[in-house]
C-alpha positions in Angstrom: -6.1 122.1 -29.0 -5.8 119.0 -26.8 -6.6 116.7 -29.6 -3.3 117.2 -31.3 -1.5 116.0 -28.2 -3.7 113.0 -27.8 -3.2 112.0 -31.4 0.5 112.7 -31.3 0.9 110.8 -28.1 -0.8 107.7 -29.5 1.3 108.1 -32.6 4.5 108.0 -30.5 3.3 104.8 -28.7 1.9 102.9 -31.7 4.3 104.0 -34.4 7.5 103.9 -32.4 9.7 102.9 -35.3 8.5 105.7 -37.6 8.9 108.3 -34.8 12.4 106.9 -34.1 13.3 107.4 -37.7 12.1 111.0 -37.6 14.1 111.6 -34.4 17.2 110.0 -36.0 17.1 112.8 -38.6 16.9 115.6 -36.1 19.8 118.0 -35.9 20.4 117.5 -32.2 20.1 113.7 -32.0 23.7 113.3 -30.9 23.1 115.4 -27.8 19.8 113.6 -27.0 21.4 110.2 -27.5 24.3 111.0 -25.2 21.9 111.9 -22.4 19.2 109.2 -22.7 17.9 106.5 -25.0 15.7 108.2 -27.7 13.1 105.4 -27.7 12.5 105.8 -24.0 12.0 109.5 -24.6 9.5 108.7 -27.4 7.5 106.3 -25.2 7.5 108.6 -22.1 6.6 111.7 -24.1 3.8 109.7 -25.8 2.3 108.7 -22.4 2.6 112.3 -21.0 1.0 113.8 -24.1 -2.0 111.4 -23.9 -2.6 111.8 -20.2 -2.1 115.6 -20.1 -4.0 116.0 -23.4 -7.0 114.1 -21.9 -6.8 116.1 -18.7 -6.6 119.3 -20.7 -9.6 118.4 -22.8 -11.7 117.5 -19.8 -10.7 120.7 -17.9 -9.0 118.7 -15.2 -6.2 120.8 -13.7 -6.1 122.8 -16.9 -3.3 125.0 -15.9 -1.1 122.1 -14.9 -2.0 120.1 -18.0 -1.0 123.1 -20.1 2.3 123.4 -18.2 3.1 119.7 -18.7 2.3 119.9 -22.4 4.5 122.9 -22.7 7.4 121.0 -21.1 6.9 118.3 -23.7 6.4 120.6 -26.6 9.5 122.8 -26.2 12.1 120.0 -26.3 10.3 118.3 -29.2 10.2 121.6 -31.1 13.9 122.4 -30.4 15.2 119.0 -31.3 13.1 118.0 -34.2 11.9 121.1 -36.0 14.5 123.9 -35.4 17.1 124.2 -38.1 15.4 122.1 -40.7 13.8 123.7 -43.7 11.5 120.7 -44.2 9.8 121.3 -40.8 9.1 125.0 -41.0 5.3 124.3 -41.1 5.4 122.1 -38.0 7.7 124.6 -36.3 5.2 127.5 -36.7 2.4 125.1 -35.7 4.2 124.3 -32.5 4.8 128.0 -31.8 1.1 128.7 -32.3 0.1 125.8 -30.0 2.6 127.1 -27.4 0.8 130.5 -27.5 -2.5 128.8 -26.9 -1.2 126.8 -24.0 0.4 129.9 -22.5 -3.1 131.5 -22.5 -4.3 128.7 -20.1 -1.2 129.0 -17.9 -1.4 132.8 -17.6 -5.2 133.2 -17.2 -7.7 131.9 -14.7 -9.8 129.7 -16.8 -11.3 127.6 -13.9 -14.6 129.5 -13.9 -15.1 129.6 -17.7 -18.5 128.2 -18.8 -18.5 126.2 -22.0 
């Protein structure tokens, strides 16, 4: 599950213009743009997704990594996918990922043997 965040984070960092274009088409871009520069959000969310995704995949502070990934996933989902028919697939994917992350937040997984 962490791989999707690592890949998406690097995509945010190395494809900034393409990600900016997608964000420009989001329904709530006016609200976001009034609060903060969208490019700064893309860069910061990319860094957070890579770092927390790696921590999550290595089992380092798994619960905290999951919480951090949730705090990034929810605003992205609400701003980019909600209210657009073309993003229904990614919307449901994000909801499923949210469920998986919640599992790690709500359960003690520190003693799980892999």
